[in-house]
Steps between C-alpha positions, in 0.01 A plus 500: 500500500448224242373561147177316582435724801557810289247378248243442772539849648229747402597770253589836648598843382590525134407139425155546652448821301601328177270206572211733578564700180502185287181374663329835441610493136366147446164585657474819293589308184234234559221740595573750222535227239157361583347848512658591166363191329154579637515862379641427154316172431395455137651825372822661382624819662763768424806566712363831623191717472146424616449145627856384432775289643676813624199637684422171676870445574527845661197431720620150593853624570370781717277265700762230550772755571285683756411177677861381504642832619241559771533144632879516505506848654265407783691177571838674506376791712365262764837328525738796486265789585634675187860503626717809563281607790220622275237242585560516872384862509225462239147437616268245346328764285836617367606149401159442340524827306851415380388152394210637293702780338800283415278222368311739271828656385664164424189368326466822305855465370425146384176602327655798323816319391306195380257711299784708354697187403202346321428832327857513368485137380167576333674770297778258411268212401228690319165326444615190689215308661544226758284197562353441844774264622794721398337814641427317827863381521625861465256609770614221733869572446452873562315432825762248611789742440316775689429274798858371511667842482270679742523218754878545510466878518262473796737289711716791612347842441751776571514870422709425189247241381215750546698768314550254213127421495409869508734590214390204288133573570531864393695414185271214395186707570627796300613273216166319483317831500718644223464188284120508527448877484203606284677818394829417323615860548449509879868584545444838340289600801636348823512175696165572664336466158538122543249515785228664290200295386350176623701245304763254615779757458337746740419237762850352479661843542283627785490174698878469464545841662256422780648164598855627450426767759363240740804280440722797576345529848595136559850569370521793741401271787781258416767766436428681828506164677845435353628845597372474858718193563823699469386856573611680814235631743558854370427386143165334573307828483655574160385160380142592588537810283633278220205263545249786477678641196500169312136428587410849378656421162315166495164665576554752221582214262168338591334836442644520148327176408179585681456856373544470123532784251140438392368538855692812601787615283610785728503282812682221314768747392537635854539148643764411240693822561493469879608135483794586275615785723454287812703214351779735389502657846528154654815431299650827623399437864621138512852585632339664803229240556740205461840652584708180487443413137815449287653808339476336157123477526473862615706617203280289270188657653636848428565393142141377467361834618729689260398285203131540584539878522677498162216298346244752627705789360516328163120507493461852629629747397718323238214300342713200401281244686123478506306420818489125430879479471544686828248273675665188360855604593390630840312178572809298403734710716280498810424128477869419450595712800243326719631161388861600577396644837335173604803298387738733684301474822496120469877495442564720806279273709686191380837656588370606842389145572836366386682740736285382792563134423747342746829363370494121449677294763857404406531770235855562392624847417614548144820661617591188692493297182730735309858377445762661720 
């Protein structure tokens, strides 16, 4: 094929994704720049707080990122049907639910990270005020970066990508809530104290838990779809138990955000306790539910359970940790284990596909090339 013919061929695959991401970024830049100039016209604004460059940038980034991610996700799902056998079994409602949940999660990450970044810069550049043009440029650039990144993320959504989104969403939501907490001594009570009140901190904390739980149901859908591709017929029933278990944890996570300490403290505590026990039990039961996982991962899982039990003992009866420390360390351990579990399943699936791949024609054995 000549160079001219290659140039005339339409872009496919990675090139098409890159082109679409750049186009989305340019559109987001133009629209957000014009909107920023209209909002800030004739005034100077701070980096963050009230009507500021940071607030408008967070809203613009969330809107452009949501549009870019949803568009890219729908386009890619129509072409590949979500790959790895997941989309072929998923009904239209399931794909629609996944699209909404993942879009909200991705956009939420962008909003929270953008707002947090501007808040940090506002502390670094105290009392700085921007004119309308400079503030609009920052808004446009933030929206363009969000559209570009989320377009590329939406091209190939896998279980690992969803796990990354879930972890980043939880961390960014908790960080934003802690940075904006009305009570600077919230950590002396527990993590749930961040969800008390009607300010930004409470909404950020509670909505993060709710949508993280919904995103976890989508992650469960993808992980079970991956496992079904290399599971034996005898293991399929165990996978349904694993699905129910994971969805149960996800529902309880939604319940934590929905039922705050203010609404019903006793019920909130029961939900948190049951979710923790259920998650710890899942780690213990994983070798039975997914029996072909690598031994290294199983040993690591046992280590996670042991460390979590040690952390609990250091709170009671030793009294070394308070409740917030136990919640923080437990949250970190459980989220890390879930992330490693998803990556391990993906690695096993990749190896299984490689084993099923036929040998290329004309392959030469390595031994035949060795000197005699």
